[in-house]
C-alpha positions in Angstrom: -18.5 -5.3 14.9 -14.7 -3.3 13.2 -14.2 -0.2 12.6 -14.8 1.4 8.9 -12.8 3.7 7.9 -14.0 6.7 5.6 -11.5 8.6 3.0 -13.4 10.9 1.0 -15.8 9.1 -1.0 -14.7 5.7 -0.3 -15.4 3.4 3.3 -12.9 0.8 4.1 -13.7 -2.2 6.4 -16.3 -4.8 7.6 -19.3 -4.9 5.3 -17.5 -2.6 2.6 -16.9 -3.5 -0.8 -12.6 -4.6 -1.3 -10.5 -1.9 -2.3 -7.2 -1.5 -4.1 -4.6 0.5 -3.8 -2.2 0.1 -6.7 0.1 2.0 -8.7 4.3 2.7 -9.6 6.4 2.1 -6.8 8.0 5.3 -7.4 7.3 8.3 -9.1 9.4 8.0 -12.0 8.4 11.0 -14.1 5.2 13.3 -14.2 3.8 11.8 -17.5 4.4 8.5 -16.4 2.7 8.9 -13.4 -0.1 10.9 -14.6 -0.3 7.5 -17.7 -0.1 4.9 -15.0 -3.1 7.0 -13.2 -5.5 7.3 -16.2 -5.1 3.8 -16.7 -5.8 2.8 -13.0 -8.5 4.8 -12.3 -10.7 4.2 -15.5 -10.2 0.6 -14.6 -11.3 0.6 -11.3 -14.4 2.5 -12.2 -15.4 0.5 -15.3 -15.0 -2.7 -13.0 -16.7 -0.7 -10.1 -14.0 -0.8 -7.7 -13.2 1.5 -4.6 -9.7 2.1 -6.1 -6.6 4.4 -4.1 -3.4 5.3 -6.3 -0.7 4.9 -4.8 3.5 5.8 -5.3 6.4 7.4 -3.3 8.7 10.5 -4.4 10.9 9.2 -2.2 12.3 5.4 -1.8 14.8 6.2 1.7 15.1 2.4 1.8 16.5 0.8 -2.1 18.9 -1.8 -1.4 22.0 1.0 -3.1 23.1 4.3 -2.4 23.5 4.4 -6.2 19.2 3.4 -6.7 17.3 5.5 -7.8 14.9 6.8 -5.0 12.5 9.5 -6.8 11.9 13.0 -7.7 11.8 13.9 -4.0 9.2 15.7 -1.4 8.5 19.2 -3.5 8.5 17.6 -6.9 6.2 14.4 -6.0 3.6 16.1 -4.1 2.8 18.4 -7.3 2.5 15.3 -9.3 0.5 14.3 -7.4 -2.0 17.0 -6.4 -1.9 17.0 -10.7 -3.2 13.2 -10.2 -5.5 14.0 -7.5 -6.6 16.7 -9.3 -7.3 15.6 -13.0 -8.5 12.3 -11.8 -10.4 12.4 -8.6 -8.8 9.6 -6.8 -8.0 9.8 -3.2 -4.0 9.4 -3.0 -1.3 7.4 -1.1 2.0 8.5 -0.6 4.7 7.6 2.7 6.9 9.5 4.7 9.9 8.2 6.7 10.9 11.7 8.4 8.4 13.7 11.0 8.8 17.3 8.9 7.8 15.4 6.0 4.6 14.7 7.2 2.9 17.9 6.9 3.4 19.2 3.4 2.7 15.1 2.2 -0.7 15.7 4.6 -2.1 18.9 2.1 -1.6 16.4 -0.7 -2.4 13.5 -0.2 -5.6 11.5 2.0 -3.4 8.8 3.4 -0.1 8.8 4.9 1.9 5.5 4.8 4.2 4.6 7.6 6.6 2.3 5.9 7.7 -1.3 7.1 10.8 -0.3 8.7 10.0 2.4 10.3 6.1 0.8 11.7 7.9 1.1 15.6 9.3 4.8 14.8 7.0 6.3 17.6 7.7 10.5 17.0 7.2 10.0 12.8 3.9 7.8 14.2 2.9 10.2 16.3 3.5 13.1 14.1 0.8 11.1 10.7 -1.4 10.8 13.6 -1.7 14.0 14.6 -1.8 15.1 10.4 -5.5 15.3 9.9 -4.6 11.8 7.0 -6.1 8.6 6.8 -2.7 6.5 8.0 -1.7 3.1 6.7 0.4 1.0 9.3 2.7 -1.3 6.9 3.8 -4.2 9.4 7.4 -4.1 9.6 8.5 -7.5 8.3 10.2 -8.3 11.7 6.9 -7.7 14.0 4.2 -10.4 15.0 0.6 -9.9 14.0 -0.1 -9.0 17.6 2.6 -6.4 18.1 1.5 -4.4 15.6 -1.6 -2.8 18.2 1.0 -0.9 19.4 1.8 1.1 16.6 -2.4 1.4 16.4 -2.2 2.4 19.5 0.3 5.5 19.5 -1.8 6.6 16.5 -5.2 5.9 18.5 -3.3 8.3 21.1 -3.6 11.5 18.9 -7.9 11.3 18.6 -6.8 9.6 15.2 -9.3 6.8 14.8 -9.1 6.1 10.4 -6.4 3.7 10.5 -4.7 0.5 7.9 -2.9 -1.7 8.6 -1.1 -3.8 5.7 0.4 -7.1 5.9 3.1 -7.5 3.9 5.5 -10.8 4.4 7.3 -11.8 7.0 11.6 -11.8 7.0 12.2 -15.8 6.5 15.4 -16.5 6.2 17.7 -14.3 4.5 16.0 -12.4 0.9 12.8 -14.1 1.3 9.6 -13.3 2.8 6.0 -15.2 3.9 2.5 -13.8 5.0 1.2 -16.4 7.7 -3.0 -15.9 6.4 -3.4 -16.8 10.6 -2.1 -13.2 10.9 -4.4 -11.5 8.9 -6.9 -12.7 11.4 -4.7 -11.3 14.3 -4.1 -7.5 13.3 -8.3 -7.9 12.5 -9.4 -7.8 16.0 -7.5 -4.4 16.2 -10.6 -2.8 15.2 -8.7 -1.5 11.9 -9.4 -2.7 8.1 -6.3 -5.0 7.2 -4.9 -4.8 3.5 -3.2 -7.4 1.8 0.2 -6.2 -0.2 0.7 -8.8 -2.7 3.9 -7.5 -4.8 6.5 -6.4 -1.6 4.7 -9.6 0.1 6.5 -11.7 -3.0 10.5 -9.9 -2.5 12.9 -10.9 -2.3 14.9 -8.2 -0.2 18.1 -7.8 -1.1 18.2 -10.7 -3.7 20.1 -10.2 -6.7 22.9 -8.4 -4.9 22.1 -4.2 -5.4 19.0 -4.3 -5.6 15.8 -6.6 -4.2 14.5 -9.3 -6.7 10.7 -10.8 -6.4 8.1 -13.7 -7.4 5.8 -11.6 -9.8 4.4 -15.1 -10.4 2.6 -15.6 -7.3 0.7 -12.6 -7.1 -2.5 -13.9 -8.1 -2.5 -16.4 -5.7 -1.0 -15.1 -2.9 -4.3 -12.3 -3.4 -6.4 -14.8 -3.8 -5.7 -16.4 -1.0 -5.5 -13.0 1.0 -9.1 -11.7 -0.4 -10.5 -15.8 0.6 -9.8 -15.3 4.0 -11.2 -11.9 4.4 -8.8 -8.9 4.0 -10.7 -5.5 3.1 -8.3 -4.7 0.9 -5.4 -5.5 -1.9 -2.0 -3.2 -2.3 -0.4 -3.6 -5.4 2.7 -1.9 -6.9 1.8 -1.9 -10.9 3.9 -0.8 -13.8 3.5 -1.3 -17.8 6.7 -2.6 -18.3 8.0 -4.2 -14.7 11.7 -5.3 -16.5 12.1 -1.0 -17.2 10.8 0.1 -13.8 12.9 2.1 -11.4 12.3 0.2 -8.4 10.5 -3.0 -7.4 10.2 -3.6 -11.3 11.2 -8.0 -10.1 8.0 -7.7 -8.0 5.4 -5.0 -9.8 2.3 -6.6 -11.7 2.1 -5.6 -14.9 -0.3 -3.2 -15.6 -1.8 -5.5 -19.0 -2.1 -8.3 -15.9 -5.0 -5.2 -13.3 -7.8 -5.7 -15.0 -8.5 -9.1 -15.2 -6.7 -10.3 -11.7 -8.8 -7.6 -10.3 -11.8 -8.3 -11.4 -11.5 -11.8 -10.4 -10.7 -10.5 -6.8 -13.6 -8.6 -6.7 -15.7 -11.7 -7.4 -14.0 -13.7 -4.6 -14.4 -11.0 -2.5 -18.5 -10.3 -3.5 -17.9 -14.3 -2.7 -16.6 -14.3 0.3 -18.5 -11.2 1.9 -22.1 -13.1 1.7 -21.4 -15.8 3.2 
């Protein structure tokens, strides 16, 4: 039986309800982040769905040098700490350098390894030793079976609270595809498996100085992943995607969040009864 990862009051993994990881791509302002956290967490409570708030304090991998990156480590962690205190939610954020790990771990419950850094040994080991749970985004360049090496690096530190997230595999230029077989493969590594449905629909660099996206496919892809038995769904959500400062092209409109999560919850419950 696959491992169950416990983070605060939440449990993710085999036999557990479908979890939802959702929030804006990047912290745009304290006011906006608090608004999004309030709306998303209230919806999750109403639907009785395990919920994790996610947002980045720095997007270090933007396509263009001119693109907005975020408030930075110190300012971003202040916002995330306030969200955690006010709404009592589990917090996930990504780290890009070893020096960011310990400050982030003092605030956040789950530290995320960005996909493009999923082979960076020093970062993986530092996050493993931090005391936080770890979410490893599978690199767009990795096969599903190769992610076992990243999992092994984290486990070498004695940390077994590991999630693995599928976010699509490079499929030619400016395109990604999700191979549903990979979800089953990654389950074999005794970790909860998450499907990032919004990043998987990104078109990296597809609009020249920024990435494009195909948000019209969010629901069918999410439904397919839940039917395939993922333990959670990861999605970037924004109240005004067209004005989002990062990844708006592939974000889920906040107005669609409640009905979509309700359908995914029901589908997840059905799959777990089979």
